GUGU-960855 format. One record per residue (C-alpha): y, z, x; residue in one letter; residue number from 1. Coordinates in Angstrom, 1 decimal. Layout:
% residues N
       py       pz       px   residuo   num
        Y        Z        X         a   NUM
...
***
This chain:
% residues 478
       py       pz       px   residuo   num
   -122.7     71.7     86.0         m     1
   -123.3     73.1     89.5         s     2
   -121.6     76.3     90.6         h     3
   -119.7     74.3     93.3         r     4
   -118.4     71.7     90.9         r     5
   -117.5     74.4     88.4         q     6
   -115.5     76.3     91.0         t     7
   -113.8     73.1     92.2         a     8
   -112.7     72.3     88.6         r     9
   -111.3     75.8     88.1         i    10
   -109.4     75.6     91.4         a    11
   -107.9     72.3     90.3         a    12
   -106.9     73.9     87.0         a    13
   -105.2     76.7     88.8         l    14
   -103.2     74.3     90.8         v    15
   -102.0     72.7     87.6         v    16
   -101.2     76.1     86.2         v    17
    -99.1     77.0     89.2         t    18
    -97.2     73.7     89.2         l    19
    -96.5     74.1     85.5         a    20
    -95.0     77.6     86.0         a    21
    -92.9     76.4     88.9         v    22
    -91.5     73.3     87.2         t    23
    -90.9     74.8     83.7         a    24
    -87.5     74.0     82.4         g    25
    -86.7     71.4     85.1         s    26
    -86.3     68.8     82.4         g    27
    -87.9     66.0     84.5         d    28
    -89.6     63.6     82.2         g    29
    -88.9     65.8     79.3         a    30
    -90.1     64.5     75.9         r    31
    -89.4     66.9     73.1         g    32
    -89.9     70.6     73.7         a    33
    -90.8     71.7     77.3         e    34
    -94.0     73.5     78.1         q    35
    -94.7     76.1     80.7         a    36
    -97.8     78.0     81.7         t    37
    -97.9     81.5     83.4         l    38
   -101.0     83.2     84.6         t    39
   -101.4     87.0     84.9         f    40
   -104.1     89.1     86.4         k    41
   -105.0     92.6     85.1         p    42
   -102.9     95.6     86.2         v    43
   -105.9     97.8     85.2         a    44
   -109.6     97.2     84.1         d    45
   -112.7     99.3     84.0         a    46
   -116.1     99.4     82.3         l    47
   -117.5    102.4     80.4         v    48
   -121.1    103.1     79.5         t    49
   -122.9    105.5     77.1         s    50
   -125.5    105.9     79.8         a    51
   -123.0    107.9     81.9         a    52
   -120.4    109.0     79.3         p    53
   -118.3    111.2     81.7         s    54
   -118.3    108.9     84.7         r    55
   -115.5    106.6     85.7         n    56
   -116.2    103.1     87.1         f    57
   -112.6    102.0     87.7         g    58
   -113.1    101.2     91.3         a    59
   -116.0     98.9     90.7         s    60
   -115.8     95.2     91.3         s    61
   -117.9     94.6     88.2         k    62
   -117.2     94.7     84.5         l    63
   -119.7     94.1     81.8         g    64
   -121.0     94.3     78.2         v    65
   -124.3     95.4     76.7         d    66
   -125.8     96.8     73.5         r    67
   -128.4     99.2     75.0         r    68
   -127.0    101.3     76.5         p    69
   -123.5    100.6     75.1         l    70
   -121.3     99.0     77.8         i    71
   -117.8     97.8     77.2         r    72
   -114.9     96.8     79.4         s    73
   -111.2     97.5     79.0         y    74
   -108.4     95.3     80.4         l    75
   -104.7     95.7     80.6         r    76
   -102.2     92.9     81.4         f    77
    -98.5     93.3     81.8         r    78
    -96.5     90.1     80.9         l    79
    -93.1     89.3     82.2         s    80
    -91.1     86.1     82.5         g    81
    -92.4     84.7     79.3         v    82
    -89.8     82.7     77.4         s    83
    -90.0     80.5     74.4         g    84
    -92.7     80.6     71.7         a    85
    -96.3     81.5     72.8         v    86
    -98.4     78.4     72.1         a    87
   -101.7     79.6     73.4         t    88
   -103.1     82.5     75.4         a    89
   -106.5     82.2     77.2         t    90
   -108.6     84.9     78.7         l    91
   -110.7     83.8     81.6         k    92
   -113.5     85.9     83.2         i    93
   -115.9     85.0     86.1         y    94
   -119.5     85.7     84.9         v    95
   -121.9     86.8     87.7         t    96
   -124.9     87.6     85.6         r    97
   -126.0     87.1     82.0         f    98
   -129.1     88.0     79.9         n    99
   -127.8     87.4     76.5         g   100
   -124.7     85.3     75.9         r   101
   -122.4     86.9     73.3         g   102
   -119.1     88.6     73.9         i   103
   -116.7     90.0     71.4         t   104
   -112.9     90.5     72.1         v   105
   -111.4     93.4     70.2         r   106
   -108.0     95.0     70.0         a   107
   -107.9     98.7     71.0         i   108
   -106.1    101.8     69.7         a   109
   -102.9    102.6     71.6         r   110
   -104.2    105.5     73.6         r   111
   -103.1    106.2     77.2         a   112
   -105.9    105.4     79.7         w   113
   -105.9    104.8     83.4         t   114
   -108.2    102.7     85.5         e   115
   -109.4    105.6     87.6         r   116
   -109.9    108.1     84.8         k   117
   -111.2    106.3     81.7         v   118
   -114.7    107.1     80.7         t   119
   -116.9    106.3     77.7         f   120
   -116.3    109.7     76.2         r   121
   -112.4    109.4     76.7         k   122
   -111.9    105.7     76.0         s   123
   -109.5    104.1     73.4         p   124
   -111.1    103.4     70.1         a   125
   -112.0     99.9     69.2         l   126
   -110.0     98.1     66.5         k   127
   -110.3     94.7     64.8         a   128
   -112.3     91.8     66.2         v   129
   -110.0     89.2     67.6         v   130
   -112.6     86.6     68.4         t   131
   -116.1     86.1     69.8         s   132
   -117.5     83.6     72.4         f   133
   -120.6     82.9     74.3         t   134
   -121.2     82.3     78.0         v   135
   -123.4     79.3     79.1         a   136
   -123.6     79.8     82.8         s   137
   -122.3     81.9     85.7         t   138
   -118.8     81.0     86.8         g   139
   -115.7     80.9     84.8         w   140
   -115.8     81.3     81.0         a   141
   -112.7     81.4     78.7         e   142
   -111.7     82.3     75.2         v   143
   -108.5     81.9     73.1         d   144
   -106.8     85.3     72.6         v   145
   -103.5     84.0     71.3         t   146
   -103.5     86.5     68.4         k   147
   -103.0     89.3     70.9         l   148
   -100.0     87.8     72.8         v   149
    -96.5     87.7     71.4         k   150
    -94.5     87.5     74.5         g   151
    -93.4     89.9     77.3         n   152
    -94.9     93.4     77.4         g   153
    -98.4     95.0     77.7         t   154
   -101.5     93.4     76.4         v   155
   -104.7     95.5     76.1         e   156
   -108.1     94.5     74.9         l   157
   -111.8     95.5     75.0         a   158
   -114.8     93.2     75.6         l   159
   -118.0     94.4     73.9         t   160
   -121.4     92.9     73.2         h   161
   -121.7     90.0     70.7         g   162
   -124.4     87.7     69.5         n   163
   -126.8     86.9     71.0         p   164
   -126.6     90.4     72.6         p   165
   -127.7     91.3     76.1         g   166
   -126.3     92.5     79.4         v   167
   -123.5     90.3     80.8         i   168
   -121.7     91.1     84.1         s   169
   -118.4     89.7     85.2         f   170
   -115.9     90.3     88.0         a   171
   -113.2     92.9     87.8         s   172
   -109.7     92.7     89.4         r   173
   -111.1     94.4     92.6         e   174
   -113.0     91.0     93.1         a   175
   -109.6     89.5     93.8         r   176
   -110.2     85.6     93.6         a   177
   -112.6     86.1     90.7         r   178
   -110.5     88.7     88.9         a   179
   -109.9     88.1     85.1         p   180
   -106.9     86.0     84.2         q   181
   -104.7     85.7     81.2         l   182
   -103.0     82.2     81.0         s   183
   -100.0     82.0     78.6         v   184
    -98.6     78.6     77.6         e   185
    -95.2     78.6     76.0         t   186
    -93.1     76.0     74.3         v   187
    -89.3     75.9     74.9         q   188
    -87.4     74.7     71.9         p   189
    -85.7     71.4     72.3         a   190
    -82.1     72.0     73.3         e   191
    -78.9     70.5     72.1         t   192
    -76.0     70.6     74.6         v   193
    -72.4     69.6     74.3         v   194
    -70.4     68.0     77.2         v   195
    -67.0     66.6     77.8         a   196
    -66.1     63.6     79.9         a   197
    -62.9     61.9     81.2         v   198
    -61.4     60.3     84.2         g   199
    -58.0     59.4     85.7         n   200
    -56.8     63.0     85.6         i   201
    -54.4     64.8     87.8         s   202
    -51.0     63.5     89.2         c   203
    -49.9     64.1     92.7         d   204
    -47.9     67.4     92.7         p   205
    -45.1     65.7     94.7         a   206
    -44.6     63.0     92.0         a   207
    -41.5     63.5     89.9         p   208
    -43.4     63.2     86.5         p   209
    -45.6     66.1     87.7         y   210
    -42.7     68.3     86.5         n   211
    -44.1     71.6     87.7         g   212
    -47.5     70.8     86.2         g   213
    -46.3     70.2     82.7         n   214
    -45.8     66.5     83.0         g   215
    -43.7     64.3     80.8         t   216
    -44.5     62.8     77.4         a   217
    -46.4     59.8     79.0         d   218
    -47.5     61.0     82.4         e   219
    -49.2     63.8     84.3         c   220
    -50.7     65.4     81.2         r   221
    -53.5     67.0     83.2         q   222
    -52.6     70.5     81.8         k   223
    -52.7     69.3     78.2         a   224
    -56.1     67.6     78.6         t   225
    -57.6     70.5     80.5         s   226
    -56.6     72.8     77.6         d   227
    -59.1     70.8     75.5         l   228
    -62.1     71.9     77.6         v   229
    -61.2     75.4     78.7         v   230
    -63.1     78.1     76.7         n   231
    -64.6     75.5     74.3         h   232
    -68.2     76.2     75.0         g   233
    -69.0     73.0     76.9         y   234
    -72.2     73.1     78.9         r   235
    -70.9     70.6     81.4         a   236
    -67.8     68.6     82.3         i   237
    -68.3     65.0     83.6         l   238
    -65.3     63.7     85.5         t   239
    -65.2     59.9     85.8         l   240
    -63.3     59.4     89.0         g   241
    -59.7     59.5     90.2         d   242
    -59.8     63.2     89.7         n   243
    -56.7     63.7     91.9         q   244
    -54.0     61.3     92.8         y   245
    -52.7     59.7     95.0         e   246
    -55.2     59.9     97.8         c   247
    -57.1     63.1     96.7         a   248
    -55.8     65.2     99.6         g   249
    -57.3     68.7     99.5         y   250
    -53.8     70.3     99.3         d   251
    -53.2     68.1     96.2         a   252
    -56.4     69.4     94.6         f   253
    -55.4     72.9     95.3         v   254
    -51.9     72.5     93.9         q   255
    -52.4     70.2     90.9         a   256
    -56.1     69.8     89.9         y   257
    -57.2     73.4     90.5         d   258
    -54.7     75.2     88.2         p   259
    -55.6     72.9     85.3         t   260
    -59.1     71.2     85.4         w   261
    -60.1     73.6     88.1         g   262
    -60.5     76.2     85.4         r   263
    -63.8     74.5     84.5         v   264
    -64.8     73.7     88.0         k   265
    -68.0     75.7     87.7         s   266
    -69.1     73.4     84.9         l   267
    -68.0     70.2     86.6         t   268
    -70.3     67.4     87.8         h   269
    -67.8     64.9     89.3         p   270
    -68.0     61.2     90.1         a   271
    -65.6     59.7     92.7         p   272
    -62.9     57.1     92.0         g   273
    -61.0     54.9     94.3         n   274
    -58.2     57.4     94.6         h   275
    -60.7     60.1     95.5         d   276
    -61.6     57.9     98.5         y   277
    -57.9     57.8     99.7         g   278
    -57.1     54.3     98.4         s   279
    -53.3     55.2     98.6         d   280
    -51.6     56.3    101.7         v   281
    -48.7     58.0     99.9         a   282
    -49.2     61.4     98.5         g   283
    -49.8     65.1     99.2         t   284
    -52.2     65.5    102.0         g   285
    -52.9     61.8    102.5         c   286
    -52.2     61.6    106.3         a   287
    -54.4     64.6    107.0         a   288
    -57.2     63.7    104.5         n   289
    -57.8     60.0    104.9         a   290
    -60.9     59.0    103.0         g   291
    -62.8     61.2    100.6         p   292
    -62.6     64.4    102.6         g   293
    -60.4     66.3    100.1         g   294
    -62.7     65.3     97.2         y   295
    -65.9     66.6     98.9         f   296
    -64.2     69.6    100.3         r   297
    -62.8     70.7     96.9         y   298
    -66.0     70.0     94.8         f   299
    -68.5     71.0     97.5         g   300
    -72.2     70.6     96.8         t   301
    -71.4     69.7     93.2         a   302
    -70.2     66.2     94.4         a   303
    -73.5     65.5     96.1         g   304
    -74.2     64.3     99.7         d   305
    -70.8     63.3    101.2         p   306
    -72.5     60.3    102.8         a   307
    -73.5     59.0     99.3         r   308
    -71.5     60.6     96.5         g   309
    -74.1     59.8     93.9         y   310
    -76.8     62.1     92.5         y   311
    -78.7     63.0     89.3         s   312
    -79.6     66.1     87.3         f   313
    -81.1     67.1     83.9         n   314
    -79.5     69.1     81.2         l   315
    -81.3     69.8     77.9         g   316
    -83.5     66.8     77.2         n   317
    -81.1     64.4     78.9         w   318
    -81.1     62.9     82.4         h   319
    -77.7     62.4     83.9         f   320
    -76.8     60.0     86.8         i   321
    -73.5     60.1     88.6         a   322
    -72.8     56.8     90.5         l   323
    -70.3     56.0     93.2         n   324
    -68.3     52.8     92.8         t   325
    -66.6     53.0     96.2         n   326
    -69.0     50.3     97.3         c   327
    -67.5     49.3    100.5         a   328
    -67.5     52.8    101.8         a   329
    -71.2     53.5    101.2         i   330
    -73.0     50.3    102.1         g   331
    -72.4     48.3     98.9         g   332
    -73.4     48.4     95.3         c   333
    -75.3     45.1     95.1         g   334
    -78.9     44.4     94.5         v   335
    -80.9     45.9     97.4         g   336
    -78.1     48.3     98.5         s   337
    -79.2     51.9     99.2         a   338
    -77.5     53.2     96.0         q   339
    -79.0     50.4     93.8         e   340
    -82.5     51.1     95.2         q   341
    -82.0     54.8     94.7         w   342
    -80.9     54.2     91.1         l   343
    -84.0     52.2     90.2         k   344
    -86.2     54.8     91.8         q   345
    -84.4     57.6     90.0         d   346
    -84.7     55.9     86.6         l   347
    -88.4     55.3     87.2         a   348
    -89.0     59.0     88.2         a   349
    -87.1     60.4     85.2         h   350
    -88.4     58.9     82.0         k   351
    -86.4     61.2     79.7         n   352
    -86.1     60.1     76.1         v   353
    -82.3     60.0     76.6         c   354
    -80.4     58.9     79.8         t   355
    -76.6     58.9     80.5         l   356
    -75.0     57.4     83.6         a   357
    -71.4     57.7     84.6         y   358
    -69.1     56.2     87.2         l   359
    -65.5     55.2     87.8         h   360
    -65.4     51.4     87.7         q   361
    -66.3     50.0     84.2         p   362
    -68.7     47.2     83.7         r   363
    -66.7     46.0     80.6         f   364
    -63.1     46.8     79.7         t   365
    -60.2     45.5     77.6         s   366
    -57.8     47.2     80.0         g   367
    -56.7     45.9     83.4         i   368
    -59.9     44.5     85.0         p   369
    -60.7     45.2     88.6         d   370
    -63.9     43.4     89.7         n   371
    -66.3     44.7     87.0         p   372
    -69.0     42.4     88.5         q   373
    -69.3     44.8     91.4         s   374
    -71.2     47.3     89.3         v   375
    -73.3     44.6     87.4         d   376
    -76.5     45.5     89.3         p   377
    -76.2     49.1     88.1         f   378
    -75.7     47.9     84.6         w   379
    -78.7     45.7     84.7         r   380
    -80.9     48.5     86.2         d   381
    -79.7     50.8     83.4         l   382
    -80.4     48.3     80.7         a   383
    -83.9     47.5     82.1         a   384
    -84.8     51.2     82.0         a   385
    -83.6     51.7     78.5         g   386
    -80.6     54.0     79.3         a   387
    -78.5     55.0     76.4         d   388
    -75.0     55.6     77.7         l   389
    -72.7     54.5     80.5         l   390
    -69.3     56.4     80.8         l   391
    -66.5     54.9     83.0         s   392
    -62.8     55.2     83.5         a   393
    -60.5     53.4     86.1         h   394
    -58.6     51.6     83.3         t   395
    -56.3     54.1     81.6         h   396
    -57.4     53.6     78.1         i   397
    -60.1     54.8     75.6         y   398
    -62.6     52.2     74.5         e   399
    -66.0     52.2     72.8         r   400
    -68.4     49.4     73.0         f   401
    -71.4     48.4     70.9         a   402
    -74.8     48.7     72.6         p   403
    -75.1     45.7     74.9         l   404
    -78.0     44.2     76.8         d   405
    -78.1     43.3     80.5         a   406
    -76.1     40.1     79.9         d   407
    -73.5     41.9     77.8         g   408
    -74.8     40.7     74.4         k   409
    -75.2     42.9     71.4         a   410
    -78.5     44.7     71.2         s   411
    -79.8     47.6     69.3         d   412
    -81.6     48.7     72.4         t   413
    -78.8     48.1     74.8         g   414
    -76.5     50.5     76.7         v   415
    -73.4     51.8     75.0         r   416
    -70.4     52.0     77.3         e   417
    -67.4     54.3     76.8         f   418
    -64.3     53.8     78.9         v   419
    -62.5     57.2     79.0         v   420
    -59.6     56.8     81.4         g   421
    -57.4     59.2     79.4         t   422
    -57.4     62.3     81.6         g   423
    -53.6     62.5     81.9         g   424
    -52.3     60.3     84.7         k   425
    -50.7     57.4     82.8         t   426
    -51.5     54.8     80.2         h   427
    -52.5     51.2     80.6         h   428
    -51.9     48.4     78.1         p   429
    -54.7     46.9     76.1         i   430
    -55.3     43.3     77.5         g   431
    -57.8     40.6     76.4         v   432
    -60.3     42.3     74.1         v   433
    -63.7     42.2     75.8         a   434
    -66.8     41.0     73.9         a   435
    -68.6     44.0     72.3         g   436
    -65.5     46.2     72.2         s   437
    -65.4     48.2     68.9         v   438
    -62.6     50.7     69.3         v   439
    -59.6     50.8     71.7         r   440
    -56.6     52.9     72.2         n   441
    -54.0     52.8     74.9         g   442
    -51.5     55.6     74.0         d   443
    -53.4     58.8     73.6         t   444
    -54.6     61.2     76.3         f   445
    -57.8     63.2     75.5         g   446
    -61.5     63.7     76.3         v   447
    -64.7     62.4     75.0         l   448
    -66.9     65.1     73.5         e   449
    -70.7     64.3     73.4         l   450
    -73.2     66.4     71.5         t   451
    -76.5     65.6     73.0         l   452
    -79.5     66.2     70.8         h   453
    -83.1     65.9     72.1         p   454
    -83.4     62.3     70.7         t   455
    -79.9     61.4     69.6         s   456
    -76.2     61.9     70.3         y   457
    -72.8     62.3     68.6         d   458
    -69.5     61.3     70.0         w   459
    -65.9     62.4     69.3         r   460
    -62.7     61.5     71.0         f   461
    -60.6     64.7     71.1         v   462
    -56.9     64.0     71.5         p   463
    -54.3     66.2     73.2         e   464
    -52.5     68.5     71.0         e   465
    -50.0     66.7     68.7         g   466
    -51.8     63.4     68.7         k   467
    -53.9     62.0     65.9         t   468
    -56.1     59.1     67.3         f   469
    -59.7     59.9     67.3         t   470
    -63.1     58.2     67.2         d   471
    -66.5     59.6     66.2         s   472
    -70.0     58.5     65.4         g   473
    -73.7     59.1     66.0         s   474
    -76.7     57.1     67.4         s   475
    -80.3     57.6     68.3         s   476
    -81.7     57.3     71.8         c   477
    -84.0     54.4     72.6         h   478
***
């Protein structure tokens, strides 16, 4: 391979290394454990030679090895930012001359040495051979030195002559672009995360059942449900719309939502409901906050772009998609709408093993229906992409469906919908049981707890204190 082609290949590899280090842990497209690669240059290096046993060569742009006279090179790397288990560590040197091809990598005794003072006579003693390799041409050569690298900290080594022996010269750190490199690839363990989800949450503070925030037996139980998620170790809280009644005025958020569910605001990834978009003109702050102004003001950037109200993110090995079912306010939800096109593109760009979408308006429900066909394009896109879960609210019940395909028929590879409208506002009666519905409850407030493993999930309905209804199970991702 020509020198030019060799250099081009290495340059491309370095681009990949840089990108890997930047994107590590993003979760995009994650399949199993995540990998990250970090590249380090020496903080000190120098050659020593028996031909000049008291001379220091630390300022030289050249390192090397030889048998006669004895020439060896010392390198020191300082590693930081390494997390996870070290999978491989690769030493790379830029060979400028070779007459003989063998190089041996050795550990060295822990003896203080400095680049500008080390000499052959006062150099660290050589210890066990780590590995050997041969060079075949000028340009970059590399060798696996994983045995020397355990994680963050100082890594020191010596390069000495190997077989076949001879003089081999390579660039030192003073050569800048050709300086030695130590690339460390790590593997992050696959992560399990636990989240909670619910919608239809906080009463208007002016409503009589609000009762100073304590609610009644059957209404305004936002304090009781929020107690289920505060200090329980959840990594994220997914709210499924109608966060604050009646019109989600900012003052209502401050007075009612904030003292209860606001206690986990820093963990919350909200989706908006119809009441969050000011669907009711009667309530605290309604005249001053027509539309979704109070919702976006309260949640800030966590609610996404106010012009859209939909967004996505990654947590653990899962991809999450928050959708906005206030279709008329954002240009529609139908096929070809801006949000539907965004959803298709987002699903294509994030091919995680497990995907969870959430919104306010359910696609299927045994509660009071309200145009579930409006979100059918979303459902079909999710089914086509192999998504695993869809969480919704709007109807004030809890309901779990079997996995269903795009047409709502039972399918092992379909999307499983949970309706979790049990955040505290009120209850709705169970109506005509929808096809595919497995479990329903219309008299218990509570939250859905999801334990999201790298390739599977567990669910559990957690009722408010004093109630006994629950529902639990497990399933694998597609």
